[in-house]
N, CA, C and O atoms as a Tinker XYZ file with bonds, in Angstrom:
   420  protein
     1  N    -18.065000   19.790000 -123.611000    73     2
     2  CA   -17.989000   18.615000 -122.787000    64     1     3
     3  C    -16.935000   18.784000 -121.702000    63     2     4     5
     4  O    -17.097000   18.289000 -120.587000    81     3
     5  N    -15.834000   19.498000 -122.041000    73     3     6
     6  CA   -14.782000   19.703000 -121.048000    64     5     7
     7  C    -15.321000   20.506000 -119.864000    63     6     8     9
     8  O    -15.013000   20.200000 -118.713000    81     7
     9  N    -16.123000   21.532000 -120.147000    73     7    10
    10  CA   -16.687000   22.336000 -119.062000    64     9    11
    11  C    -17.612000   21.482000 -118.191000    63    10    12    13
    12  O    -17.551000   21.544000 -116.963000    81    11
    13  N    -18.462000   20.690000 -118.834000    73    11    14
    14  CA   -19.387000   19.843000 -118.084000    64    13    15
    15  C    -18.635000   18.835000 -117.225000    63    14    16    17
    16  O    -18.993000   18.608000 -116.069000    81    15
    17  N    -17.587000   18.229000 -117.794000    73    15    18
    18  CA   -16.768000   17.290000 -117.027000    64    17    19
    19  C    -16.085000   17.999000 -115.853000    63    18    20    21
    20  O    -15.926000   17.413000 -114.782000    81    19
    21  N    -15.680000   19.266000 -116.054000    73    19    22
    22  CA   -15.069000   20.032000 -114.967000    64    21    23
    23  C    -16.077000   20.274000 -113.852000    63    22    24    25
    24  O    -15.732000   20.188000 -112.674000    81    23
    25  N    -17.327000   20.577000 -114.219000    73    23    26
    26  CA   -18.374000   20.772000 -113.214000    64    25    27
    27  C    -18.583000   19.477000 -112.436000    63    26    28    29
    28  O    -18.693000   19.495000 -111.210000    81    27
    29  N    -18.639000   18.353000 -113.153000    73    27    30
    30  CA   -18.796000   17.065000 -112.472000    64    29    31
    31  C    -17.661000   16.822000 -111.479000    63    30    32    33
    32  O    -17.893000   16.343000 -110.369000    81    31
    33  N    -16.452000   17.149000 -111.877000    73    31    34
    34  CA   -15.299000   16.918000 -111.007000    64    33    35
    35  C    -15.385000   17.765000 -109.740000    63    34    36    37
    36  O    -15.119000   17.273000 -108.643000    81    35
    37  N    -15.754000   19.026000 -109.886000    73    35    38
    38  CA   -15.856000   19.921000 -108.735000    64    37    39
    39  C    -17.009000   19.517000 -107.813000    63    38    40    41
    40  O    -16.899000   19.607000 -106.591000    81    39
    41  N    -18.118000   19.068000 -108.417000    73    39    42
    42  CA   -19.303000   18.742000 -107.625000    64    41    43
    43  C    -19.246000   17.348000 -107.011000    63    42    44    45
    44  O    -20.075000   17.019000 -106.163000    81    43
    45  N    -18.284000   16.523000 -107.421000    73    43    46
    46  CA   -18.153000   15.201000 -106.825000    64    45    47
    47  C    -18.742000   14.069000 -107.642000    63    46    48    49
    48  O    -19.054000   13.012000 -107.092000    81    47
    49  N    -18.903000   14.266000 -108.943000    73    47    50
    50  CA   -19.365000   13.180000 -109.807000    64    49    51
    51  C    -20.654000   13.479000 -110.530000    63    50    52    53
    52  O    -21.292000   14.510000 -110.317000    81    51
    53  N    -21.023000   12.542000 -111.397000    73    51    54
    54  CA   -22.205000   12.745000 -112.234000    64    53    55
    55  C    -23.503000   12.732000 -111.429000    63    54    56    57
    56  O    -24.419000   13.495000 -111.736000    81    55
    57  N    -23.599000   11.890000 -110.418000    73    55    58
    58  CA   -24.831000   11.817000 -109.630000    64    57    59
    59  C    -25.120000   13.149000 -108.929000    63    58    60    61
    60  O    -26.272000   13.580000 -108.868000    81    59
    61  N    -24.089000   13.794000 -108.406000    73    59    62
    62  CA   -24.270000   15.079000 -107.734000    64    61    63
    63  C    -24.575000   16.199000 -108.727000    63    62    64    65
    64  O    -25.265000   17.158000 -108.382000    81    63
    65  N    -24.077000   16.087000 -109.939000    73    63    66
    66  CA   -24.245000   17.138000 -110.941000    64    65    67
    67  C    -25.597000   17.063000 -111.635000    63    66    68    69
    68  O    -26.212000   18.098000 -111.892000    81    67
    69  N    -26.069000   15.864000 -111.941000    73    67    70
    70  CA   -27.284000   15.749000 -112.746000    64    69    71
    71  C    -28.535000   16.252000 -112.036000    63    70    72    73
    72  O    -29.585000   16.366000 -112.667000    81    71
    73  N    -28.454000   16.551000 -110.757000    73    71    74
    74  CA   -29.580000   17.141000 -110.049000    64    73    75
    75  C    -29.832000   18.591000 -110.424000    63    74    76    77
    76  O    -30.930000   19.100000 -110.203000    81    75
    77  N    -28.837000   19.266000 -110.988000    73    75    78
    78  CA   -29.017000   20.676000 -111.354000    64    77    79
    79  C    -28.524000   21.013000 -112.759000    63    78    80    81
    80  O    -28.817000   22.097000 -113.264000    81    79
    81  N    -27.783000   20.114000 -113.399000    73    79    82
    82  CA   -27.278000   20.413000 -114.744000    64    81    83
    83  C    -27.176000   19.125000 -115.550000    63    82    84    85
    84  O    -26.746000   18.091000 -115.039000    81    83
    85  N    -27.575000   19.203000 -116.814000    73    83    86
    86  CA   -27.407000   18.084000 -117.730000    64    85    87
    87  C    -26.982000   18.646000 -119.084000    63    86    88    89
    88  O    -27.314000   19.779000 -119.429000    81    87
    89  N    -26.255000   17.851000 -119.832000    73    87    90
    90  CA   -25.761000   18.263000 -121.142000    64    89    91
    91  C    -26.417000   17.392000 -122.199000    63    90    92    93
    92  O    -26.374000   16.165000 -122.114000    81    91
    93  N    -27.027000   18.028000 -123.199000    73    91    94
    94  CA   -27.639000   17.313000 -124.316000    64    93    95
    95  C    -26.888000   17.679000 -125.591000    63    94    96    97
    96  O    -26.643000   18.856000 -125.854000    81    95
    97  N    -26.524000   16.674000 -126.380000    73    95    98
    98  CA   -25.785000   16.882000 -127.618000    64    97    99
    99  C    -26.592000   16.302000 -128.781000    63    98   100   101
   100  O    -26.345000   15.168000 -129.192000    81    99
   101  N    -27.548000   17.058000 -129.316000    73    99   102
   102  CA   -28.368000   16.533000 -130.405000    64   101   103
   103  C    -27.521000   16.238000 -131.648000    63   102   104   105
   104  O    -26.662000   17.043000 -132.008000    81   103
   105  N    -27.750000   15.103000 -132.304000    73   103   106
   106  CA   -26.973000   14.768000 -133.496000    64   105   107
   107  C    -27.251000   15.751000 -134.628000    63   106   108   109
   108  O    -28.392000   16.158000 -134.843000    81   107
   109  N    -26.198000   16.127000 -135.347000    73   107   110
   110  CA   -26.335000   17.019000 -136.488000    64   109   111
   111  C    -26.344000   18.489000 -136.146000    63   110   112   113
   112  O    -26.459000   19.323000 -137.044000    81   111
   113  N    -26.228000   18.836000 -134.879000    73   111   114
   114  CA   -26.210000   20.245000 -134.477000    64   113   115
   115  C    -24.761000   20.627000 -134.204000    63   114   116   117
   116  O    -24.179000   20.230000 -133.194000    81   115
   117  N    -24.194000   21.395000 -135.111000    73   115   118
   118  CA   -22.793000   21.765000 -135.013000    64   117   119
   119  C    -22.651000   23.096000 -134.287000    63   118   120   121
   120  O    -22.941000   24.147000 -134.858000    81   119
   121  N    -22.211000   23.062000 -133.046000    73   119   122
   122  CA   -21.964000   24.246000 -132.227000    64   121   123
   123  C    -23.046000   25.304000 -132.378000    63   122   124   125
   124  O    -22.809000   26.383000 -132.922000    81   123
   125  N    -24.211000   24.986000 -131.900000    73   123   126
   126  CA   -25.341000   25.920000 -131.840000    64   125   127
   127  C    -25.973000   26.211000 -133.192000    63   126   128   129
   128  O    -26.657000   27.225000 -133.330000    81   127
   129  N    -25.776000   25.382000 -134.175000    73   127   130
   130  CA   -26.389000   25.635000 -135.472000    64   129   131
   131  C    -26.727000   24.353000 -136.173000    63   130   132   133
   132  O    -26.359000   23.264000 -135.731000    81   131
   133  N    -27.432000   24.491000 -137.269000    73   131   134
   134  CA   -27.797000   23.316000 -138.052000    64   133   135
   135  C    -28.956000   22.604000 -137.406000    63   134   136   137
   136  O    -29.840000   23.237000 -136.829000    81   135
   137  N    -28.958000   21.299000 -137.498000    73   135   138
   138  CA   -29.995000   20.502000 -136.873000    64   137   139
   139  C    -31.266000   20.415000 -137.687000    63   138   140   141
   140  O    -32.345000   20.255000 -137.116000    81   139
   141  N    -31.173000   20.517000 -139.049000    73   139   142
   142  CA   -32.394000   20.346000 -139.859000    64   141   143
   143  C    -32.970000   18.972000 -139.636000    63   142   144   145
   144  O    -32.234000   17.986000 -139.613000    81   143
   145  N    -34.311000   18.889000 -139.465000    73   143   146
   146  CA   -34.969000   17.629000 -139.177000    64   145   147
   147  C    -34.975000   16.732000 -140.403000    63   146   148   149
   148  O    -35.541000   17.082000 -141.439000    81   147
   149  N    -34.336000   15.564000 -140.277000    73   147   150
   150  CA   -34.321000   14.577000 -141.357000    64   149   151
   151  C    -34.854000   13.236000 -140.882000    63   150   152   153
   152  O    -35.175000   12.374000 -141.699000    81   151
   153  N    -34.953000   13.051000 -139.578000    73   151   154
   154  CA   -35.439000   11.793000 -139.028000    64   153   155
   155  C    -35.827000   12.001000 -137.574000    63   154   156   157
   156  O    -35.383000   12.954000 -136.934000    81   155
   157  N    -36.655000   11.108000 -137.058000    73   155   158
   158  CA   -37.001000   11.146000 -135.648000    64   157   159
   159  C    -35.990000   10.338000 -134.863000    63   158   160   161
   160  O    -35.758000    9.165000 -135.158000    81   159
   161  N    -35.394000   10.958000 -133.871000    73   159   162
   162  CA   -34.414000   10.246000 -133.043000    64   161   163
   163  C    -34.456000   10.845000 -131.643000    63   162   164   165
   164  O    -34.451000   12.067000 -131.499000    81   163
   165  N    -34.496000   10.014000 -130.615000    73   163   166
   166  CA   -34.506000   10.554000 -129.251000    64   165   167
   167  C    -33.158000   11.173000 -128.886000    63   166   168   169
   168  O    -32.125000   10.810000 -129.448000    81   167
   169  N    -33.182000   12.095000 -127.956000    73   167   170
   170  CA   -31.964000   12.729000 -127.458000    64   169   171
   171  C    -31.852000   12.391000 -125.975000    63   170   172   173
   172  O    -32.810000   12.547000 -125.218000    81   171
   173  N    -30.682000   11.932000 -125.574000    73   171   174
   174  CA   -30.451000   11.523000 -124.192000    64   173   175
   175  C    -29.373000   12.398000 -123.566000    63   174   176   177
   176  O    -28.513000   12.918000 -124.277000    81   175
   177  N    -29.408000   12.570000 -122.236000    73   175   178
   178  CA   -28.381000   13.385000 -121.585000    64   177   179
   179  C    -27.004000   12.725000 -121.652000    63   178   180   181
   180  O    -26.883000   11.504000 -121.545000    81   179
   181  N    -25.974000   13.547000 -121.829000    73   179   182
   182  CA   -24.581000   13.104000 -121.825000    64   181   183
   183  C    -24.325000   12.314000 -120.556000    63   182   184   185
   184  O    -24.741000   12.773000 -119.493000    81   183
   185  N    -23.685000   11.185000 -120.585000    73   183   186
   186  CA   -22.838000   10.611000 -121.624000    64   185   187
   187  C    -23.536000    9.569000 -122.502000    63   186   188   189
   188  O    -22.864000    8.756000 -123.136000    81   187
   189  N    -24.874000    9.579000 -122.550000    73   187   190
   190  CA   -25.600000    8.595000 -123.358000    64   189   191
   191  C    -25.904000    9.139000 -124.746000    63   190   192   193
   192  O    -26.107000   10.340000 -124.920000    81   191
   193  N    -25.935000    8.254000 -125.723000    73   191   194
   194  CA   -26.285000    8.596000 -127.098000    64   193   195
   195  C    -27.351000    7.609000 -127.561000    63   194   196   197
   196  O    -27.484000    6.514000 -127.014000    81   195
   197  N    -28.109000    8.016000 -128.581000    73   195   198
   198  CA   -29.118000    7.131000 -129.154000    64   197   199
   199  C    -28.441000    6.194000 -130.150000    63   198   200   201
   200  O    -27.730000    6.644000 -131.048000    81   199
   201  N    -28.663000    4.894000 -129.987000    73   199   202
   202  CA   -28.069000    3.904000 -130.891000    64   201   203
   203  C    -29.173000    2.979000 -131.397000    63   202   204   205
   204  O    -30.023000    2.524000 -130.631000    81   203
   205  N    -29.141000    2.713000 -132.691000    73   203   206
   206  CA   -30.127000    1.804000 -133.272000    64   205   207
   207  C    -29.749000    0.383000 -132.870000    63   206   208   209
   208  O    -28.868000   -0.234000 -133.469000    81   207
   209  N    -30.424000   -0.121000 -131.855000    73   207   210
   210  CA   -30.126000   -1.459000 -131.335000    64   209   211
   211  C    -31.167000   -2.482000 -131.769000    63   210   212   213
   212  O    -31.019000   -3.672000 -131.491000    81   211
   213  N    -32.222000   -2.029000 -132.450000    73   211   214
   214  CA   -33.297000   -2.938000 -132.844000    64   213   215
   215  C    -33.189000   -3.392000 -134.286000    63   214   216   217
   216  O    -33.824000   -4.371000 -134.677000    81   215
   217  N    -32.391000   -2.692000 -135.084000    73   215   218
   218  CA   -32.319000   -2.999000 -136.509000    64   217   219
   219  C    -33.477000   -2.404000 -137.285000    63   218   220   221
   220  O    -33.641000   -2.670000 -138.475000    81   219
   221  N    -34.280000   -1.597000 -136.607000    73   219   222
   222  CA   -35.423000   -0.961000 -137.253000    64   221   223
   223  C    -34.993000    0.180000 -138.156000    63   222   224   225
   224  O    -33.800000    0.456000 -138.287000    81   223
   225  N    -35.967000    0.851000 -138.787000    73   223   226
   226  CA   -35.657000    1.947000 -139.700000    64   225   227
   227  C    -34.876000    3.071000 -139.003000    63   226   228   229
   228  O    -35.171000    3.430000 -137.863000    81   227
   229  N    -33.884000    3.613000 -139.703000    73   227   230
   230  CA   -33.039000    4.667000 -139.134000    64   229   231
   231  C    -33.812000    5.941000 -138.843000    63   230   232   233
   232  O    -33.399000    6.726000 -137.990000    81   231
   233  N    -34.926000    6.164000 -139.532000    73   231   234
   234  CA   -35.693000    7.389000 -139.313000    64   233   235
   235  C    -36.838000    7.210000 -138.315000    63   234   236   237
   236  O    -37.695000    8.086000 -138.194000    81   235
   237  N    -36.858000    6.082000 -137.600000    73   235   238
   238  CA   -37.886000    5.796000 -136.609000    64   237   239
   239  C    -37.286000    5.887000 -135.208000    63   238   240   241
   240  O    -36.384000    5.120000 -134.872000    81   239
   241  N    -37.774000    6.811000 -134.392000    73   239   242
   242  CA   -37.242000    7.004000 -133.045000    64   241   243
   243  C    -37.339000    5.737000 -132.198000    63   242   244   245
   244  O    -36.536000    5.543000 -131.286000    81   243
   245  N    -38.304000    4.882000 -132.486000    73   243   246
   246  CA   -38.478000    3.653000 -131.729000    64   245   247
   247  C    -37.376000    2.623000 -131.964000    63   246   248   249
   248  O    -37.291000    1.627000 -131.246000    81   247
   249  N    -36.532000    2.860000 -132.970000    73   247   250
   250  CA   -35.428000    1.944000 -133.259000    64   249   251
   251  C    -34.238000    2.158000 -132.338000    63   250   252   253
   252  O    -33.297000    1.364000 -132.347000    81   251
   253  N    -34.268000    3.224000 -131.543000    73   251   254
   254  CA   -33.098000    3.632000 -130.770000    64   253   255
   255  C    -33.280000    3.413000 -129.281000    63   254   256   257
   256  O    -34.385000    3.529000 -128.750000    81   255
   257  N    -32.177000    3.094000 -128.613000    73   255   258
   258  CA   -32.133000    2.989000 -127.163000    64   257   259
   259  C    -30.903000    3.748000 -126.671000    63   258   260   261
   260  O    -29.936000    3.893000 -127.419000    81   259
   261  N    -30.921000    4.238000 -125.420000    73   259   262
   262  CA   -29.755000    4.963000 -124.916000    64   261   263
   263  C    -28.610000    4.011000 -124.570000    63   262   264   265
   264  O    -28.813000    3.000000 -123.897000    81   263
   265  N    -27.417000    4.343000 -125.034000    73   263   266
   266  CA   -26.205000    3.594000 -124.684000    64   265   267
   267  C    -25.136000    4.596000 -124.281000    63   266   268   269
   268  O    -25.103000    5.718000 -124.787000    81   267
   269  N    -24.271000    4.192000 -123.377000    73   267   270
   270  CA   -23.190000    5.076000 -122.934000    64   269   271
   271  C    -22.205000    5.276000 -124.078000    63   270   272   273
   272  O    -21.779000    4.310000 -124.711000    81   271
   273  N    -21.847000    6.521000 -124.340000    73   271   274
   274  CA   -20.928000    6.852000 -125.423000    64   273   275
   275  C    -19.559000    6.229000 -125.192000    63   274   276   277
   276  O    -18.994000    6.356000 -124.105000    81   275
   277  N    -19.026000    5.560000 -126.202000    73   275   278
   278  CA   -17.682000    4.992000 -126.075000    64   277   279
   279  C    -16.638000    6.102000 -126.074000    63   278   280   281
   280  O    -15.568000    5.944000 -125.486000    81   279
   281  N    -16.940000    7.231000 -126.731000    73   279   282
   282  CA   -16.010000    8.368000 -126.724000    64   281   283
   283  C    -15.894000    8.926000 -125.311000    63   282   284   285
   284  O    -14.804000    9.309000 -124.885000    81   283
   285  N    -17.014000    8.977000 -124.575000    73   283   286
   286  CA   -16.999000    9.510000 -123.213000    64   285   287
   287  C    -16.222000    8.600000 -122.284000    63   286   288   289
   288  O    -15.579000    9.075000 -121.348000    81   287
   289  N    -16.269000    7.319000 -122.523000    73   287   290
   290  CA   -15.569000    6.371000 -121.651000    64   289   291
   291  C    -14.067000    6.623000 -121.635000    63   290   292   293
   292  O    -13.401000    6.358000 -120.635000    81   291
   293  N    -13.533000    7.134000 -122.739000    73   291   294
   294  CA   -12.095000    7.402000 -122.840000    64   293   295
   295  C    -11.739000    8.869000 -122.595000    63   294   296   297
   296  O    -10.572000    9.250000 -122.696000    81   295
   297  N    -12.739000    9.692000 -122.273000    73   295   298
   298  CA   -12.506000   11.116000 -122.046000    64   297   299
   299  C    -11.957000   11.324000 -120.647000    63   298   300   301
   300  O    -12.582000   10.927000 -119.664000    81   299
   301  N    -10.787000   11.946000 -120.555000    73   299   302
   302  CA   -10.201000   12.220000 -119.245000    64   301   303
   303  C    -10.025000   13.716000 -119.078000    63   302   304   305
   304  O     -9.882000   14.451000 -120.055000    81   303
   305  N    -10.035000   14.153000 -117.851000    73   303   306
   306  CA    -9.858000   15.553000 -117.525000    64   305   307
   307  C     -8.750000   15.629000 -116.485000    63   306   308   309
   308  O     -8.950000   15.271000 -115.324000    81   307
   309  N     -7.586000   16.097000 -116.907000    73   307   310
   310  CA    -6.438000   16.137000 -116.009000    64   309   311
   311  C     -6.431000   17.363000 -115.117000    63   310   312   313
   312  O     -5.831000   17.347000 -114.042000    81   311
   313  N     -7.092000   18.426000 -115.553000    73   311   314
   314  CA    -7.164000   19.636000 -114.747000    64   313   315
   315  C     -8.430000   20.381000 -115.117000    63   314   316   317
   316  O     -9.030000   20.115000 -116.159000    81   315
   317  N     -8.833000   21.296000 -114.285000    73   315   318
   318  CA   -10.051000   22.037000 -114.562000    64   317   319
   319  C     -9.871000   23.078000 -115.652000    63   318   320   321
   320  O    -10.841000   23.462000 -116.305000    81   319
   321  N     -8.654000   23.536000 -115.856000    73   319   322
   322  CA    -8.435000   24.551000 -116.884000    64   321   323
   323  C     -8.743000   25.934000 -116.365000    63   322   324   325
   324  O     -9.046000   26.126000 -115.188000    81   323
   325  N     -8.660000   26.880000 -117.254000    73   323   326
   326  CA    -8.891000   28.265000 -116.904000    64   325   327
   327  C    -10.052000   28.801000 -117.722000    63   326   328   329
   328  O     -9.979000   28.862000 -118.949000    81   327
   329  N    -11.116000   29.187000 -117.047000    73   327   330
   330  CA   -12.264000   29.769000 -117.711000    64   329   331
   331  C    -12.322000   31.259000 -117.388000    63   330   332   333
   332  O    -13.357000   31.786000 -116.981000    81   331
   333  N    -11.186000   31.921000 -117.581000    73   331   334
   334  CA   -11.079000   33.339000 -117.245000    64   333   335
   335  C    -11.768000   34.206000 -118.293000    63   334   336   337
   336  O    -11.993000   33.774000 -119.424000    81   335
   337  N    -12.090000   35.400000 -117.912000    73   335   338
   338  CA   -12.719000   36.354000 -118.812000    64   337   339
   339  C    -11.709000   36.837000 -119.845000    63   338   340   341
   340  O    -10.511000   36.910000 -119.570000    81   339
   341  N    -12.196000   37.161000 -121.024000    73   339   342
   342  CA   -11.340000   37.730000 -122.054000    64   341   343
   343  C    -11.160000   36.856000 -123.276000    63   342   344   345
   344  O    -10.675000   37.335000 -124.301000    81   343
   345  N    -11.536000   35.581000 -123.202000    73   343   346
   346  CA   -11.384000   34.697000 -124.351000    64   345   347
   347  C    -12.671000   34.623000 -125.179000    63   346   348   349
   348  O    -12.674000   34.072000 -126.280000    81   347
   349  N    -13.746000   35.171000 -124.652000    73   347   350
   350  CA   -15.051000   35.045000 -125.284000    64   349   351
   351  C    -15.120000   35.796000 -126.614000    63   350   352   353
   352  O    -14.385000   36.755000 -126.850000    81   351
   353  N    -16.026000   35.328000 -127.472000    73   351   354
   354  CA   -16.357000   36.056000 -128.686000    64   353   355
   355  C    -17.852000   36.325000 -128.665000    63   354   356   357
   356  O    -18.612000   35.629000 -127.991000    81   355
   357  N    -18.258000   37.329000 -129.403000    73   355   358
   358  CA   -19.651000   37.733000 -129.460000    64   357   359
   359  C    -20.079000   37.728000 -130.918000    63   358   360   361
   360  O    -19.374000   38.262000 -131.775000    81   359
   361  N    -21.218000   37.134000 -131.201000    73   359   362
   362  CA   -21.743000   37.126000 -132.561000    64   361   363
   363  C    -23.005000   37.958000 -132.651000    63   362   364   365
   364  O    -23.866000   37.897000 -131.773000    81   363
   365  N    -23.111000   38.738000 -133.720000    73   363   366
   366  CA   -24.284000   39.584000 -133.949000    64   365   367
   367  C    -24.518000   39.731000 -135.448000    63   366   368   369
   368  O    -23.602000   39.571000 -136.254000    81   367
   369  N    -25.768000   40.039000 -135.805000    73   367   370
   370  CA   -26.082000   40.351000 -137.202000    64   369   371
   371  C    -25.687000   41.787000 -137.482000    63   370   372   373
   372  O    -26.124000   42.699000 -136.781000    81   371
   373  N    -24.862000   41.999000 -138.501000    73   371   374
   374  CA   -24.434000   43.343000 -138.900000    64   373   375
   375  C    -24.687000   43.479000 -140.396000    63   374   376   377
   376  O    -24.070000   42.783000 -141.202000    81   375
   377  N    -25.595000   44.376000 -140.763000    73   375   378
   378  CA   -25.933000   44.615000 -142.169000    64   377   379
   379  C    -26.287000   43.321000 -142.894000    63   378   380   381
   380  O    -25.854000   43.098000 -144.024000    81   379
   381  N    -27.084000   42.462000 -142.233000    73   379   382
   382  CA   -27.544000   41.232000 -142.845000    64   381   383
   383  C    -26.549000   40.090000 -142.866000    63   382   384   385
   384  O    -26.822000   39.061000 -143.484000    81   383
   385  N    -25.396000   40.233000 -142.210000    73   383   386
   386  CA   -24.399000   39.180000 -142.159000    64   385   387
   387  C    -24.029000   38.898000 -140.697000    63   386   388   389
   388  O    -24.059000   39.794000 -139.854000    81   387
   389  N    -23.684000   37.648000 -140.416000    73   387   390
   390  CA   -23.284000   37.252000 -139.069000    64   389   391
   391  C    -21.829000   37.631000 -138.856000    63   390   392   393
   392  O    -20.953000   37.146000 -139.573000    81   391
   393  N    -21.559000   38.487000 -137.883000    73   391   394
   394  CA   -20.205000   38.950000 -137.604000    64   393   395
   395  C    -19.804000   38.536000 -136.196000    63   394   396   397
   396  O    -20.589000   38.660000 -135.256000    81   395
   397  N    -18.578000   38.044000 -136.059000    73   395   398
   398  CA   -18.049000   37.624000 -134.756000    64   397   399
   399  C    -16.901000   38.534000 -134.374000    63   398   400   401
   400  O    -15.988000   38.767000 -135.167000    81   399
   401  N    -16.953000   39.051000 -133.152000    73   399   402
   402  CA   -15.889000   39.945000 -132.665000    64   401   403
   403  C    -15.494000   39.514000 -131.262000    63   402   404   405
   404  O    -16.198000   38.742000 -130.612000    81   403
   405  N    -14.357000   40.026000 -130.808000    73   403   406
   406  CA   -13.853000   39.698000 -129.481000    64   405   407
   407  C    -14.782000   40.272000 -128.427000    63   406   408   409
   408  O    -15.242000   41.407000 -128.545000    81   407
   409  N    -15.056000   39.480000 -127.390000    73   407   410
   410  CA   -15.920000   39.922000 -126.309000    64   409   411
   411  C    -15.206000   40.904000 -125.405000    63   410   412   413
   412  O    -14.015000   41.165000 -125.578000    81   411
   413  N    -15.932000   41.450000 -124.440000    73   411   414
   414  CA   -15.342000   42.394000 -123.489000    64   413   415
   415  C    -14.365000   41.681000 -122.585000    63   414   416   417
   416  O    -14.627000   40.557000 -122.159000    81   415
   417  N    -13.250000   42.306000 -122.286000    73   415   418
   418  CA   -12.220000   41.722000 -121.420000    64   417   419
   419  C    -12.604000   41.868000 -119.969000    63   418   420
   420  O    -11.861000   41.437000 -119.087000    81   419
């Protein structure tokens, strides 16, 4: 989210950014993993989240409407930060196990 907010800041706001980039945060997906299907729920672009506003069944996508995230409302970005090369990690399958190592500098 910090990177996306930085892009918005450089591009001049959300309206200018959403023409070429959008961020989706599906519930239950922890950093590129997980996300087993347990219910139908719509996914909306950041900063909106699906909220059950109808009181309908939690596993029915029709029970949800997009609402602006309250967490996003309080999210501030004081600086763009440093996205320099050398901090990355690389993950690969090695002998049937997931191994993470330092990326190229």
